[in-house]
C-alpha angles and dihedrals in degrees: 000000000000125000090255091055090051093051094051094041091060093048094048092052090054099041121103135183092271135030119254093258093054091045090056092048091051092047090051091051093056099041091090091053092048095047099037096037091223137077117286102190117156092212105080093195089071093059122092110247117236121234109278120247110270094019117120118256105244097196118110119243111237090232088066102251123125108256095198091058134244122280116255110272096024135094125223090249090054091051092051093045092050091047090051091050091048090050091064100035119062130196090259089064091064139122095040143131126244098274090045091055091048089052091048092051091050090050089053089048095242118183118266092253091060093046090049090050092052090047087065092066114118115256124247098033128113119216120211098188144358092270090061089052092050092051092049091052091053101253116143114249132205116280 
């Protein structure tokens, strides 16, 4: 090995991704998070906002019930059924009649259960929104 190789070998074994000053700055930035066990950003817009007081909690309960509650006049099963219908029918699909909604559901690759449910729609009616479809299928709707 030449002298030049020794000199560079020593430097490369000590080098890191950052210089020592930057390493200290980065360590200082994360000290609050390490000690407080939560984010300590000075820019509030980067923080996730908590749910406002009085607002429903939109998270699902692991036991399967709807935490935010059920609208007056509806059952939990009706809420889930309407949500599942709305999952496979988008606003662009309305207004439409029963066969048109069945075709739209097939285009969106909806499961067979959803297609069969839409095939139960009475003929000759036009539906403006998902609530109309839920009422026509006999699901209770909010009052």
